[in-house]
Every structure is written in C-alpha cells, then in structure tokens.
PQR file with spaces between the fields and no chain letter, atoms N, CA, C, O and H, PARSE charges and radii, in Angstrom:
ATOM       1  N    VAL     1      -6.885   22.903   -2.491 -0.4000 1.5000
ATOM       2  CA   VAL     1      -6.739   24.247   -1.356 -0.0000 2.0000
ATOM       3  C    VAL     1      -5.312   23.129   -1.238  0.5500 1.7000
ATOM       4  O    VAL     1      -4.283   23.767   -1.019 -0.5500 1.4000
ATOM       5  N    ALA     2      -5.057   21.347   -1.362 -0.4000 1.5000
ATOM       6  CA   ALA     2      -3.859   21.467   -0.075 -0.0000 2.0000
ATOM       7  C    ALA     2      -2.560   21.538   -1.493  0.5500 1.7000
ATOM       8  O    ALA     2      -1.367   21.726   -1.257 -0.5500 1.4000
ATOM       9  H    ALA     2      -5.893   20.829   -1.539  0.4000 1.0000
ATOM      10  N    LYS     3      -3.105   21.350   -2.861 -0.4000 1.5000
ATOM      11  CA   LYS     3      -2.177   21.467   -3.499 -0.0000 2.0000
ATOM      12  C    LYS     3      -1.174   23.561   -3.619  0.5500 1.7000
ATOM      13  O    LYS     3      -0.044   24.020   -3.785 -0.5500 1.4000
ATOM      14  H    LYS     3      -4.075   21.198   -3.053  0.4000 1.0000
ATOM      15  N    ASP     4      -2.723   24.107   -3.373 -0.4000 1.5000
ATOM      16  CA   ASP     4      -2.222   25.699   -3.280 -0.0000 2.0000
ATOM      17  C    ASP     4      -1.312   25.648   -2.549  0.5500 1.7000
ATOM      18  O    ASP     4      -0.146   25.866   -2.876 -0.5500 1.4000
ATOM      19  H    ASP     4      -3.641   23.734   -3.239  0.4000 1.0000
ATOM      20  N    LEU     5      -1.822   25.260   -1.108 -0.4000 1.5000
ATOM      21  CA   LEU     5      -0.941   25.548    0.369 -0.0000 2.0000
ATOM      22  C    LEU     5       0.111   24.318   -0.096  0.5500 1.7000
ATOM      23  O    LEU     5       0.286   23.700    0.954 -0.5500 1.4000
ATOM      24  H    LEU     5      -2.770   25.083   -0.842  0.4000 1.0000
ATOM      25  N    GLY     6       1.050   23.530   -1.352 -0.4000 1.5000
ATOM      26  CA   GLY     6       1.949   22.624   -0.527 -0.0000 2.0000
ATOM      27  C    GLY     6       1.851   21.530    0.811  0.5500 1.7000
ATOM      28  O    GLY     6       2.713   20.985    1.500 -0.5500 1.4000
ATOM      29  H    GLY     6       0.908   24.032   -2.205  0.4000 1.0000
ATOM      30  N    LEU     7      -0.202   21.490    0.808 -0.4000 1.5000
ATOM      31  CA   LEU     7       0.227   20.498    2.303 -0.0000 2.0000
ATOM      32  C    LEU     7      -0.133   19.304    1.316  0.5500 1.7000
ATOM      33  O    LEU     7      -0.911   19.434    0.371 -0.5500 1.4000
ATOM      34  H    LEU     7      -0.902   21.933    0.248  0.4000 1.0000
ATOM      35  N    GLN     8       0.507   18.155    1.639 -0.4000 1.5000
ATOM      36  CA   GLN     8      -0.203   16.534    1.579 -0.0000 2.0000
ATOM      37  C    GLN     8      -1.123   16.203    1.969  0.5500 1.7000
ATOM      38  O    GLN     8      -1.372   16.619    3.101 -0.5500 1.4000
ATOM      39  H    GLN     8       1.139   18.049    2.407  0.4000 1.0000
ATOM      40  N    LEU     9      -1.916   15.505    1.467 -0.4000 1.5000
ATOM      41  CA   LEU     9      -3.643   14.803    2.129 -0.0000 2.0000
ATOM      42  C    LEU     9      -3.655   14.251    3.025  0.5500 1.7000
ATOM      43  O    LEU     9      -4.700   13.716    3.396 -0.5500 1.4000
ATOM      44  H    LEU     9      -1.714   15.167    0.548  0.4000 1.0000
ATOM      45  N    PRO    10      -2.460   14.151    3.764 -0.5600 1.5000
ATOM      46  CA   PRO    10      -2.846   13.267    5.455  0.2800 2.0000
ATOM      47  C    PRO    10      -2.852   14.001    6.683  0.5500 1.7000
ATOM      48  O    PRO    10      -3.316   13.733    7.791 -0.5500 1.4000
ATOM      49  N    GLU    11      -1.928   15.472    6.012 -0.4000 1.5000
ATOM      50  CA   GLU    11      -0.849   16.565    6.299 -0.0000 2.0000
ATOM      51  C    GLU    11      -3.136   18.104    6.855  0.5500 1.7000
ATOM      52  O    GLU    11      -3.323   18.649    7.943 -0.5500 1.4000
ATOM      53  H    GLU    11      -1.551   15.690    5.111  0.4000 1.0000
ATOM      54  N    ILE    12      -3.990   18.169    5.795 -0.4000 1.5000
ATOM      55  CA   ILE    12      -5.316   18.119    5.791 -0.0000 2.0000
ATOM      56  C    ILE    12      -5.732   18.193    7.308  0.5500 1.7000
ATOM      57  O    ILE    12      -5.931   19.088    8.130 -0.5500 1.4000
ATOM      58  H    ILE    12      -3.838   17.726    4.911  0.4000 1.0000
ATOM      59  N    ARG    13      -5.760   16.988    7.284 -0.4000 1.5000
ATOM      60  CA   ARG    13      -6.523   16.411    8.612 -0.0000 2.0000
ATOM      61  C    ARG    13      -5.999   17.165    9.821  0.5500 1.7000
ATOM      62  O    ARG    13      -6.650   17.933   10.529 -0.5500 1.4000
ATOM      63  H    ARG    13      -5.598   16.261    6.616  0.4000 1.0000
ATOM      64  N    ASP    14      -4.402   16.745    9.981 -0.4000 1.5000
ATOM      65  CA   ASP    14      -3.192   16.802   11.167 -0.0000 2.0000
ATOM      66  C    ASP    14      -3.385   17.865   11.249  0.5500 1.7000
ATOM      67  O    ASP    14      -3.445   18.434   12.339 -0.5500 1.4000
ATOM      68  H    ASP    14      -3.873   16.121    9.406  0.4000 1.0000
ATOM      69  N    ARG    15      -3.567   18.559    9.920 -0.4000 1.5000
ATOM      70  CA   ARG    15      -3.493   20.392   11.182 -0.0000 2.0000
ATOM      71  C    ARG    15      -5.078   20.544   11.587  0.5500 1.7000
ATOM      72  O    ARG    15      -5.165   21.084   12.690 -0.5500 1.4000
ATOM      73  H    ARG    15      -3.518   18.097    9.035  0.4000 1.0000
ATOM      74  N    GLY    16      -5.923   20.334   11.209 -0.4000 1.5000
ATOM      75  CA   GLY    16      -6.957   20.355   11.249 -0.0000 2.0000
ATOM      76  C    GLY    16      -8.355   21.821   10.085  0.5500 1.7000
ATOM      77  O    GLY    16      -9.412   22.381   10.377 -0.5500 1.4000
ATOM      78  H    GLY    16      -5.852   19.895   10.313  0.4000 1.0000
ATOM      79  N    VAL    17      -7.783   21.811    9.297 -0.4000 1.5000
ATOM      80  CA   VAL    17      -8.020   22.251    8.082 -0.0000 2.0000
ATOM      81  C    VAL    17      -9.613   22.857    7.894  0.5500 1.7000
ATOM      82  O    VAL    17     -10.599   22.120    7.859 -0.5500 1.4000
ATOM      83  H    VAL    17      -6.925   21.356    9.060  0.4000 1.0000
ATOM      84  N    ARG    18      -9.660   24.168    7.793 -0.4000 1.5000
ATOM      85  CA   ARG    18     -11.039   24.008    8.113 -0.0000 2.0000
ATOM      86  C    ARG    18     -11.648   25.273    7.503  0.5500 1.7000
ATOM      87  O    ARG    18     -10.851   26.149    7.168 -0.5500 1.4000
ATOM      88  H    ARG    18      -8.859   24.767    7.821  0.4000 1.0000
ATOM      89  N    ILE    19     -13.114   25.510    7.293 -0.4000 1.5000
ATOM      90  CA   ILE    19     -13.693   26.412    6.192 -0.0000 2.0000
ATOM      91  C    ILE    19     -15.184   26.728    7.141  0.5500 1.7000
ATOM      92  O    ILE    19     -16.215   26.138    7.464 -0.5500 1.4000
ATOM      93  H    ILE    19     -13.761   24.798    7.565  0.4000 1.0000
ATOM      94  N    ILE    20     -14.101   28.893    7.440 -0.4000 1.5000
ATOM      95  CA   ILE    20     -15.104   29.716    8.153 -0.0000 2.0000
ATOM      96  C    ILE    20     -15.828   30.579    7.498  0.5500 1.7000
ATOM      97  O    ILE    20     -15.305   31.570    6.989 -0.5500 1.4000
ATOM      98  H    ILE    20     -13.264   29.371    7.177  0.4000 1.0000
ATOM      99  N    GLU    21     -17.256   30.310    7.406 -0.4000 1.5000
ATOM     100  CA   GLU    21     -17.837   31.554    6.129 -0.0000 2.0000
ATOM     101  C    GLU    21     -19.203   32.750    7.440  0.5500 1.7000
ATOM     102  O    GLU    21     -19.767   32.265    8.420 -0.5500 1.4000
ATOM     103  H    GLU    21     -17.682   29.505    7.820  0.4000 1.0000
ATOM     104  N    ARG    22     -19.273   33.453    7.220 -0.4000 1.5000
ATOM     105  CA   ARG    22     -20.244   34.733    8.897 -0.0000 2.0000
ATOM     106  C    ARG    22     -22.207   33.618    7.736  0.5500 1.7000
ATOM     107  O    ARG    22     -22.831   33.144    6.786 -0.5500 1.4000
ATOM     108  H    ARG    22     -18.814   33.848    6.424  0.4000 1.0000
ATOM     109  N    GLY    23     -22.015   33.932    8.847 -0.4000 1.5000
ATOM     110  CA   GLY    23     -23.753   33.817    8.313 -0.0000 2.0000
ATOM     111  C    GLY    23     -24.151   31.822    9.498  0.5500 1.7000
ATOM     112  O    GLY    23     -23.471   31.232   10.337 -0.5500 1.4000
ATOM     113  H    GLY    23     -21.508   34.316    9.618  0.4000 1.0000
ATOM     114  N    ARG    24     -25.323   31.566    8.964 -0.4000 1.5000
ATOM     115  CA   ARG    24     -25.886   30.777    8.982 -0.0000 2.0000
ATOM     116  C    ARG    24     -26.257   28.765    8.453  0.5500 1.7000
ATOM     117  O    ARG    24     -26.728   27.781    9.023 -0.5500 1.4000
ATOM     118  H    ARG    24     -25.875   32.045    8.282  0.4000 1.0000
ATOM     119  N    THR    25     -25.473   29.209    6.551 -0.4000 1.5000
ATOM     120  CA   THR    25     -25.824   28.666    5.484 -0.0000 2.0000
ATOM     121  C    THR    25     -24.030   28.027    5.557  0.5500 1.7000
ATOM     122  O    THR    25     -22.968   28.481    5.983 -0.5500 1.4000
ATOM     123  H    THR    25     -25.090   30.009    6.088  0.4000 1.0000
ATOM     124  N    GLN    26     -24.348   27.112    5.070 -0.4000 1.5000
ATOM     125  CA   GLN    26     -21.944   26.639    4.824 -0.0000 2.0000
ATOM     126  C    GLN    26     -22.143   26.190    3.639  0.5500 1.7000
ATOM     127  O    GLN    26     -22.605   25.073    3.406 -0.5500 1.4000
ATOM     128  H    GLN    26     -25.211   26.743    4.724  0.4000 1.0000
ATOM     129  N    TYR    27     -21.748   27.181    2.624 -0.4000 1.5000
ATOM     130  CA   TYR    27     -21.777   26.875    0.955 -0.0000 2.0000
ATOM     131  C    TYR    27     -20.825   25.733    1.035  0.5500 1.7000
ATOM     132  O    TYR    27     -21.157   24.565    0.836 -0.5500 1.4000
ATOM     133  H    TYR    27     -21.373   28.089    2.813  0.4000 1.0000
ATOM     134  N    PHE    28     -19.783   26.079    1.296 -0.4000 1.5000
ATOM     135  CA   PHE    28     -18.332   24.634    1.344 -0.0000 2.0000
ATOM     136  C    PHE    28     -18.050   24.013    2.154  0.5500 1.7000
ATOM     137  O    PHE    28     -18.275   24.000    3.364 -0.5500 1.4000
ATOM     138  H    PHE    28     -19.513   27.029    1.458  0.4000 1.0000
ATOM     139  N    GLY    29     -17.513   23.436    1.485 -0.4000 1.5000
ATOM     140  CA   GLY    29     -16.484   22.589    2.183 -0.0000 2.0000
ATOM     141  C    GLY    29     -15.407   22.098    1.666  0.5500 1.7000
ATOM     142  O    GLY    29     -14.960   22.441    0.571 -0.5500 1.4000
ATOM     143  H    GLY    29     -17.330   23.446    0.502  0.4000 1.0000
ATOM     144  N    LEU    30     -15.051   21.496    2.200 -0.4000 1.5000
ATOM     145  CA   LEU    30     -13.648   21.068    2.348 -0.0000 2.0000
ATOM     146  C    LEU    30     -13.521   19.714    1.977  0.5500 1.7000
ATOM     147  O    LEU    30     -13.723   19.023    2.976 -0.5500 1.4000
ATOM     148  H    LEU    30     -15.414   21.217    3.089  0.4000 1.0000
ATOM     149  N    ASN    31     -13.059   18.423    0.101 -0.4000 1.5000
ATOM     150  CA   ASN    31     -13.295   17.630    0.492 -0.0000 2.0000
ATOM     151  C    ASN    31     -12.134   16.443    1.068  0.5500 1.7000
ATOM     152  O    ASN    31     -11.436   16.241    0.074 -0.5500 1.4000
ATOM     153  H    ASN    31     -12.894   18.985   -0.710  0.4000 1.0000
ATOM     154  N    GLY    32     -11.676   15.685    2.052 -0.4000 1.5000
ATOM     155  CA   GLY    32     -10.209   15.115    2.590 -0.0000 2.0000
ATOM     156  C    GLY    32     -10.001   14.077    1.965  0.5500 1.7000
ATOM     157  O    GLY    32      -8.819   14.264    1.674 -0.5500 1.4000
ATOM     158  H    GLY    32     -12.243   15.849    2.859  0.4000 1.0000
ATOM     159  N    LYS    33     -10.260   13.108    1.532 -0.4000 1.5000
ATOM     160  CA   LYS    33      -9.839   12.867    0.151 -0.0000 2.0000
ATOM     161  C    LYS    33      -9.151   13.197   -1.313  0.5500 1.7000
ATOM     162  O    LYS    33      -8.444   12.628   -2.145 -0.5500 1.4000
ATOM     163  H    LYS    33     -11.220   12.957    1.768  0.4000 1.0000
ATOM     164  N    THR    34      -9.670   14.219   -1.150 -0.4000 1.5000
ATOM     165  CA   THR    34      -9.467   15.224   -2.390 -0.0000 2.0000
ATOM     166  C    THR    34      -8.513   16.148   -2.239  0.5500 1.7000
ATOM     167  O    THR    34      -7.515   16.155   -2.960 -0.5500 1.4000
ATOM     168  H    THR    34     -10.244   14.681   -0.474  0.4000 1.0000
ATOM     169  N    GLY    35      -8.801   17.349   -0.930 -0.4000 1.5000
ATOM     170  CA   GLY    35      -8.227   18.205   -0.879 -0.0000 2.0000
ATOM     171  C    GLY    35      -8.623   19.436   -1.981  0.5500 1.7000
ATOM     172  O    GLY    35      -8.019   20.456   -2.313 -0.5500 1.4000
ATOM     173  H    GLY    35      -9.612   17.342   -0.345  0.4000 1.0000
ATOM     174  N    HIS    36      -9.271   19.148   -2.185 -0.4000 1.5000
ATOM     175  CA   HIS    36     -10.550   20.295   -3.042 -0.0000 2.0000
ATOM     176  C    HIS    36     -11.653   20.526   -2.788  0.5500 1.7000
ATOM     177  O    HIS    36     -12.617   19.786   -2.592 -0.5500 1.4000
ATOM     178  H    HIS    36      -9.762   18.319   -1.915  0.4000 1.0000
ATOM     179  N    LEU    37     -11.418   22.658   -2.782 -0.4000 1.5000
ATOM     180  CA   LEU    37     -12.948   22.779   -2.051 -0.0000 2.0000
ATOM     181  C    LEU    37     -14.403   22.628   -2.752  0.5500 1.7000
ATOM     182  O    LEU    37     -14.375   22.679   -3.982 -0.5500 1.4000
ATOM     183  H    LEU    37     -10.635   23.259   -2.941  0.4000 1.0000
ATOM     184  N    VAL    38     -15.422   22.483   -2.262 -0.4000 1.5000
ATOM     185  CA   VAL    38     -16.177   22.163   -2.644 -0.0000 2.0000
ATOM     186  C    VAL    38     -17.902   22.528   -2.537  0.5500 1.7000
ATOM     187  O    VAL    38     -18.242   21.545   -1.880 -0.5500 1.4000
ATOM     188  H    VAL    38     -15.445   22.441   -1.263  0.4000 1.0000
ATOM     189  N    THR    39     -18.718   23.027   -2.684 -0.4000 1.5000
ATOM     190  CA   THR    39     -19.682   23.144   -2.331 -0.0000 2.0000
ATOM     191  C    THR    39     -20.379   21.775   -1.456  0.5500 1.7000
ATOM     192  O    THR    39     -20.321   20.562   -1.659 -0.5500 1.4000
ATOM     193  H    THR    39     -18.442   23.826   -3.218  0.4000 1.0000
ATOM     194  N    ALA    40     -21.100   22.667   -0.325 -0.4000 1.5000
ATOM     195  CA   ALA    40     -21.881   21.792    0.128 -0.0000 2.0000
ATOM     196  C    ALA    40     -22.642   21.898    0.555  0.5500 1.7000
ATOM     197  O    ALA    40     -22.985   21.352    1.603 -0.5500 1.4000
ATOM     198  H    ALA    40     -21.147   23.653   -0.160  0.4000 1.0000
ATOM     199  N    GLU    41     -23.475   22.983   -0.368 -0.4000 1.5000
ATOM     200  CA   GLU    41     -25.385   22.771   -1.317 -0.0000 2.0000
ATOM     201  C    GLU    41     -25.476   23.907   -2.259  0.5500 1.7000
ATOM     202  O    GLU    41     -24.669   24.754   -2.642 -0.5500 1.4000
ATOM     203  H    GLU    41     -23.196   23.427   -1.220  0.4000 1.0000
ATOM     204  N    ARG    42     -26.960   23.603   -2.558 -0.4000 1.5000
ATOM     205  CA   ARG    42     -26.702   24.636   -3.771 -0.0000 2.0000
ATOM     206  C    ARG    42     -26.863   26.547   -3.823  0.5500 1.7000
ATOM     207  O    ARG    42     -27.686   27.377   -3.437 -0.5500 1.4000
ATOM     208  H    ARG    42     -27.616   22.915   -2.248  0.4000 1.0000
ATOM     209  N    ILE    43     -26.160   26.548   -4.206 -0.4000 1.5000
ATOM     210  CA   ILE    43     -26.316   28.269   -3.800 -0.0000 2.0000
ATOM     211  C    ILE    43     -27.034   28.152   -5.516  0.5500 1.7000
ATOM     212  O    ILE    43     -27.090   27.358   -6.455 -0.5500 1.4000
ATOM     213  H    ILE    43     -25.492   25.873   -4.520  0.4000 1.0000
ATOM     214  N    ASP    44     -27.502   29.557   -5.120 -0.4000 1.5000
ATOM     215  CA   ASP    44     -29.293   29.476   -5.432 -0.0000 2.0000
ATOM     216  C    ASP    44     -29.060   31.768   -5.161  0.5500 1.7000
ATOM     217  O    ASP    44     -29.584   32.519   -4.339 -0.5500 1.4000
ATOM     218  H    ASP    44     -27.456   30.202   -4.357  0.4000 1.0000
ATOM     219  N    ARG    45     -27.650   32.164   -6.790 -0.4000 1.5000
ATOM     220  CA   ARG    45     -27.492   33.307   -7.234 -0.0000 2.0000
ATOM     221  C    ARG    45     -28.549   34.366   -6.494  0.5500 1.7000
ATOM     222  O    ARG    45     -28.342   35.119   -5.543 -0.5500 1.4000
ATOM     223  H    ARG    45     -27.224   31.554   -7.459  0.4000 1.0000
ATOM     224  N    GLU    46     -29.770   34.145   -7.289 -0.4000 1.5000
ATOM     225  CA   GLU    46     -31.124   35.381   -7.620 -0.0000 2.0000
ATOM     226  C    GLU    46     -31.525   35.537   -6.029  0.5500 1.7000
ATOM     227  O    GLU    46     -31.870   36.658   -5.654 -0.5500 1.4000
ATOM     228  H    GLU    46     -29.938   33.533   -8.062  0.4000 1.0000
ATOM     229  N    GLN    47     -31.481   34.102   -4.773 -0.4000 1.5000
ATOM     230  CA   GLN    47     -32.092   33.997   -3.984 -0.0000 2.0000
ATOM     231  C    GLN    47     -30.701   35.050   -3.093  0.5500 1.7000
ATOM     232  O    GLN    47     -30.988   35.923   -2.273 -0.5500 1.4000
ATOM     233  H    GLN    47     -31.201   33.192   -5.078  0.4000 1.0000
ATOM     234  N    LEU    48     -29.404   34.739   -3.452 -0.4000 1.5000
ATOM     235  CA   LEU    48     -28.109   35.734   -2.248 -0.0000 2.0000
ATOM     236  C    LEU    48     -28.334   37.346   -2.309  0.5500 1.7000
ATOM     237  O    LEU    48     -28.555   38.315   -1.583 -0.5500 1.4000
ATOM     238  H    LEU    48     -29.171   34.030   -4.118  0.4000 1.0000
ATOM     239  N    CYS    49     -28.099   36.926   -3.856 -0.4000 1.5000
ATOM     240  CA   CYS    49     -28.198   39.166   -4.507 -0.0000 2.0000
ATOM     241  C    CYS    49     -28.984   39.359   -5.451  0.5500 1.7000
ATOM     242  O    CYS    49     -28.771   40.276   -6.244 -0.5500 1.4000
ATOM     243  H    CYS    49     -27.919   36.139   -4.446  0.4000 1.0000
ATOM     244  N    ARG    50     -30.029   38.562   -5.566 -0.4000 1.5000
ATOM     245  CA   ARG    50     -30.647   39.772   -5.926 -0.0000 2.0000
ATOM     246  C    ARG    50     -30.542   40.592   -6.053  0.5500 1.7000
ATOM     247  O    ARG    50     -30.336   40.588   -7.266 -0.5500 1.4000
ATOM     248  H    ARG    50     -30.203   37.817   -4.922  0.4000 1.0000
ATOM     249  N    LEU    51     -30.472   41.950   -5.648 -0.4000 1.5000
ATOM     250  CA   LEU    51     -29.997   43.553   -5.904 -0.0000 2.0000
ATOM     251  C    LEU    51     -28.813   44.071   -6.402  0.5500 1.7000
ATOM     252  O    LEU    51     -28.795   45.270   -6.683 -0.5500 1.4000
ATOM     253  H    LEU    51     -30.639   41.953   -4.662  0.4000 1.0000
ATOM     254  N    VAL    52     -27.810   43.389   -6.567 -0.4000 1.5000
ATOM     255  CA   VAL    52     -25.985   43.347   -6.927 -0.0000 2.0000
ATOM     256  C    VAL    52     -26.052   42.376   -7.947  0.5500 1.7000
ATOM     257  O    VAL    52     -26.697   41.354   -8.181 -0.5500 1.4000
ATOM     258  H    VAL    52     -27.825   42.416   -6.339  0.4000 1.0000
ATOM     259  N    GLU    53     -25.100   43.093   -8.509 -0.4000 1.5000
ATOM     260  CA   GLU    53     -24.719   42.649   -9.812 -0.0000 2.0000
ATOM     261  C    GLU    53     -23.971   41.647   -9.767  0.5500 1.7000
ATOM     262  O    GLU    53     -24.093   40.543  -10.299 -0.5500 1.4000
ATOM     263  H    GLU    53     -24.576   43.923   -8.319  0.4000 1.0000
ATOM     264  N    LYS    54     -22.945   42.191   -8.912 -0.4000 1.5000
ATOM     265  CA   LYS    54     -21.316   41.292   -8.669 -0.0000 2.0000
ATOM     266  C    LYS    54     -21.920   40.083   -7.020  0.5500 1.7000
ATOM     267  O    LYS    54     -22.159   40.715   -5.991 -0.5500 1.4000
ATOM     268  H    LYS    54     -22.846   43.088   -8.481  0.4000 1.0000
ATOM     269  N    CYS    55     -22.051   38.903   -6.977 -0.4000 1.5000
ATOM     270  CA   CYS    55     -22.224   38.561   -6.537 -0.0000 2.0000
ATOM     271  C    CYS    55     -20.957   37.840   -5.420  0.5500 1.7000
ATOM     272  O    CYS    55     -20.561   36.732   -5.783 -0.5500 1.4000
ATOM     273  H    CYS    55     -21.857   38.390   -7.814  0.4000 1.0000
ATOM     274  N    VAL    56     -20.441   38.304   -4.353 -0.4000 1.5000
ATOM     275  CA   VAL    56     -19.168   37.338   -3.490 -0.0000 2.0000
ATOM     276  C    VAL    56     -19.931   36.660   -2.673  0.5500 1.7000
ATOM     277  O    VAL    56     -21.011   36.959   -2.163 -0.5500 1.4000
ATOM     278  H    VAL    56     -20.762   39.204   -4.058  0.4000 1.0000
ATOM     279  N    LEU    57     -19.113   35.482   -2.570 -0.4000 1.5000
ATOM     280  CA   LEU    57     -19.278   34.894   -1.401 -0.0000 2.0000
ATOM     281  C    LEU    57     -18.233   34.711   -0.723  0.5500 1.7000
ATOM     282  O    LEU    57     -17.233   34.311   -1.319 -0.5500 1.4000
ATOM     283  H    LEU    57     -18.236   35.240   -2.984  0.4000 1.0000
ATOM     284  N    ARG    58     -18.181   34.952    0.707 -0.4000 1.5000
ATOM     285  CA   ARG    58     -16.632   34.836    0.992 -0.0000 2.0000
ATOM     286  C    ARG    58     -16.162   33.750    1.988  0.5500 1.7000
ATOM     287  O    ARG    58     -17.117   33.539    2.735 -0.5500 1.4000
ATOM     288  H    ARG    58     -18.994   35.277    1.191  0.4000 1.0000
ATOM     289  N    CYS    59     -15.474   33.237    2.212 -0.4000 1.5000
ATOM     290  CA   CYS    59     -15.400   32.888    3.019 -0.0000 2.0000
ATOM     291  C    CYS    59     -13.969   32.495    3.786  0.5500 1.7000
ATOM     292  O    CYS    59     -13.365   33.530    3.501 -0.5500 1.4000
ATOM     293  H    CYS    59     -14.698   33.409    1.605  0.4000 1.0000
ATOM     294  N    GLU    60     -12.846   31.583    4.693 -0.4000 1.5000
ATOM     295  CA   GLU    60     -11.843   31.541    5.163 -0.0000 2.0000
ATOM     296  C    GLU    60     -11.891   29.785    5.476  0.5500 1.7000
ATOM     297  O    GLU    60     -12.610   28.817    5.723 -0.5500 1.4000
ATOM     298  H    GLU    60     -13.337   30.743    4.925  0.4000 1.0000
ATOM     299  N    LEU    61     -10.516   30.275    5.244 -0.4000 1.5000
ATOM     300  CA   LEU    61      -9.189   28.709    5.037 -0.0000 2.0000
ATOM     301  C    LEU    61      -8.257   28.618    6.534  0.5500 1.7000
ATOM     302  O    LEU    61      -7.043   28.821    6.573 -0.5500 1.4000
ATOM     303  H    LEU    61      -9.932   31.062    5.044  0.4000 1.0000
ATOM     304  N    ILE    62      -8.857   28.373    7.375 -0.4000 1.5000
ATOM     305  CA   ILE    62      -8.138   28.265    8.352 -0.0000 2.0000
ATOM     306  C    ILE    62      -6.742   26.976    8.747  0.5500 1.7000
ATOM     307  O    ILE    62      -7.038   26.060    7.980 -0.5500 1.4000
ATOM     308  H    ILE    62      -9.843   28.209    7.343  0.4000 1.0000
ATOM     309  N    VAL    63      -5.897   26.677    9.262 -0.4000 1.5000
ATOM     310  CA   VAL    63      -4.803   25.963    8.928 -0.0000 2.0000
ATOM     311  C    VAL    63      -4.460   26.220   10.521  0.5500 1.7000
ATOM     312  O    VAL    63      -4.400   27.231   11.221 -0.5500 1.4000
ATOM     313  H    VAL    63      -5.656   27.421    9.886  0.4000 1.0000
ATOM     314  N    ALA    64      -4.250   24.706   10.767 -0.4000 1.5000
ATOM     315  CA   ALA    64      -3.823   25.207   12.960 -0.0000 2.0000
ATOM     316  C    ALA    64      -1.566   25.013   12.595  0.5500 1.7000
ATOM     317  O    ALA    64      -0.924   24.273   11.849 -0.5500 1.4000
ATOM     318  H    ALA    64      -4.299   23.885   10.199  0.4000 1.0000
ATOM     319  N    GLY    65      -1.351   25.583   13.112 -0.4000 1.5000
ATOM     320  CA   GLY    65      -0.111   25.603   12.512 -0.0000 2.0000
ATOM     321  C    GLY    65       0.873   26.698   11.441  0.5500 1.7000
ATOM     322  O    GLY    65       0.404   27.649   10.817 -0.5500 1.4000
ATOM     323  H    GLY    65      -1.872   26.184   13.718  0.4000 1.0000
ATOM     324  N    GLU    66       2.191   26.304   11.440 -0.4000 1.5000
ATOM     325  CA   GLU    66       2.976   27.240   11.232 -0.0000 2.0000
ATOM     326  C    GLU    66       3.123   27.017    9.566  0.5500 1.7000
ATOM     327  O    GLU    66       3.276   25.820    9.326 -0.5500 1.4000
ATOM     328  H    GLU    66       2.573   25.532   11.947  0.4000 1.0000
ATOM     329  N    MET    67       3.117   27.657    8.639 -0.4000 1.5000
ATOM     330  CA   MET    67       3.287   28.035    6.942 -0.0000 2.0000
ATOM     331  C    MET    67       4.427   27.996    6.492  0.5500 1.7000
ATOM     332  O    MET    67       4.632   28.249    5.305 -0.5500 1.4000
ATOM     333  H    MET    67       2.993   28.630    8.834  0.4000 1.0000
C-alpha cells in the first residue's frame, strides 16, 4: 500500500492511514513496519459467499491530508 500510494513508511503513521470495512469483522489490516495490506484473521469463503460464484470483500483505505 505504501509503495502504491508513493508514501514512505513513516508517512503511513503520520497521516493516520487506516482501513475501513463494512460489518463487524475486520478482515484486513495494514502492517505499519512494511506498509503491506495483510489479512487480520482467517477468511472463510464458504461461510461468507456460499451462494455466490464471485466472492468480493471490499474495504476502503483512508489517508489524511492531500495526495
């Protein structure tokens, strides 16, 4: 994420970069040491999308300040 946004790792913390998801479960996180998007917990496709052929989990990345 840091590389895709053109940010250095300290900027991730300084800009308050965070991930927002709908629902109660937080499936993704942002590793502050590497800037990588990571899974926060196990994702069970059969439980989430059992009746859907294409399973999509959406999240938003919020960055404070101008880009």
